[in-house]
C-alpha positions as CSV (number, residue, x, y, z in Angstrom):
1,M,46.0,121.3,-44.3
2,S,48.3,120.7,-41.4
3,G,50.7,118.2,-43.5
4,L,51.4,121.3,-46.3
5,F,52.5,123.8,-43.3
6,S,54.7,121.0,-41.2
7,N,56.2,120.0,-44.6
8,L,57.4,123.8,-45.3
9,A,58.1,124.0,-41.8
10,L,60.4,121.2,-41.9
11,R,61.6,122.4,-45.3
12,S,62.6,125.7,-43.8
13,I,64.5,124.1,-41.1
14,H,66.3,121.2,-43.7
15,P,66.8,122.7,-46.5
16,P,66.6,120.0,-49.5
17,Y,70.7,119.4,-49.7
18,P,71.3,115.6,-49.8
19,F,75.2,115.6,-49.4
20,R,77.7,118.3,-48.2
21,Q,79.7,119.6,-51.1
22,R,83.4,118.7,-50.5
23,S,86.6,121.5,-50.8
24,K,87.9,121.3,-54.3
25,N,91.3,121.1,-52.7
26,A,91.2,118.4,-50.2
27,C,92.6,115.6,-51.8
28,P,95.3,115.9,-54.2
29,P,95.1,115.0,-58.0
30,P,95.8,111.3,-58.9
31,G,99.3,111.2,-59.5
32,Q,100.5,113.8,-57.1
33,T,101.5,113.5,-53.5
34,H,101.1,115.8,-50.6
35,I,104.4,116.7,-49.4
36,P,103.9,118.8,-46.0
37,K,105.7,121.7,-44.7
38,E,109.1,121.3,-43.5
39,G,110.5,122.7,-40.4
40,G,107.1,123.2,-38.9
41,Y,108.4,121.1,-35.7
42,K,111.1,123.8,-35.9
43,I,108.7,126.8,-34.1
44,Y,107.6,124.1,-31.2
45,M,110.7,123.1,-30.3
46,F,111.4,126.8,-30.0
47,L,108.3,127.3,-27.7
48,T,109.1,124.3,-25.7
49,F,112.8,125.5,-24.8
50,F,112.5,129.0,-24.7
51,L,109.0,130.0,-23.4
52,G,107.6,126.8,-21.6
53,F,110.8,125.4,-19.8
54,P,111.5,128.8,-18.3
55,A,108.4,129.9,-17.4
56,I,107.6,126.4,-15.6
57,G,111.6,127.3,-14.0
58,A,110.3,130.9,-13.2
59,A,107.2,129.4,-11.2
60,A,109.0,126.7,-9.4
61,T,111.4,129.5,-8.3
62,N,108.7,131.9,-7.1
63,V,106.7,128.7,-5.1
64,Y,110.1,128.0,-3.4
65,L,110.6,131.8,-2.4
66,E,106.9,132.2,-1.5
67,K,107.1,129.1,0.6
68,S,110.6,130.1,2.3
69,K,109.3,133.3,3.4
70,K,107.0,132.8,6.2
71,E,106.6,129.9,8.8
72,E,102.9,128.2,8.3
73,C,101.0,127.7,12.1
74,R,98.8,125.8,12.5
75,P,94.9,126.9,13.1
76,P,93.6,126.6,16.8
77,F,91.5,123.5,17.0
78,V,87.5,124.1,17.8
79,K,85.5,121.2,18.6
80,Y,82.6,121.1,16.1
81,E,80.0,118.9,16.2
82,Y,80.2,117.5,12.5
83,L,83.4,117.4,12.3
84,R,86.1,114.6,12.8
85,L,83.5,111.8,12.8
86,R,84.2,108.6,14.0
87,S,81.3,106.5,13.8
88,K,83.6,103.4,12.7
89,R,86.7,102.6,14.0
90,F,89.9,102.1,11.3
91,P,90.8,98.7,11.1
92,W,94.5,100.0,11.9
93,G,96.9,101.1,15.2
94,D,93.8,102.4,17.7
95,G,91.3,103.4,15.6
96,S,91.1,106.6,15.8
97,R,93.6,108.1,13.0
98,S,93.5,107.0,9.8
99,L,96.0,105.6,7.5
100,F,97.9,108.9,6.6
101,H,97.6,110.4,9.5
102,N,100.2,113.6,10.3
103,P,100.2,114.7,14.2
104,K,101.5,118.5,13.4
105,V,98.7,118.5,10.9
106,N,95.5,116.3,11.5
107,A,93.9,117.0,14.2
108,L,91.7,114.1,16.6
109,P,88.3,114.1,17.8
110,D,89.6,115.5,20.8
111,G,92.3,118.0,19.6
112,Y,96.1,117.8,18.2
113,E,98.0,115.3,19.9
114,D,100.8,117.8,20.9
115,D,99.5,121.3,22.4
116,E,102.0,123.3,20.6
117,Q,100.0,126.5,20.3
């Protein structure tokens, strides 16, 4: 009896369709070739040149103007015990500076190299 119920449950979930039917217009009839519409690229070229490039230029101009308005100052140094840990020395230089160390931005474990505050 349980086999009957499981069989009915499976048939309600998966109806007995062996194959999907294809659309009637999936392939052209024999002897005819499918020719795409001409000029489909023109709309994408128009969108690229008249919308895409000006939008990129406007965004770049906005970033440049916002960056030039204010002078950024670095945050004050606070010595936290969980930041700037050096369990192993770096294999170059004095061992405390990373490979891409910038003395104006990156602090050493003891503070900034130049105290401009």
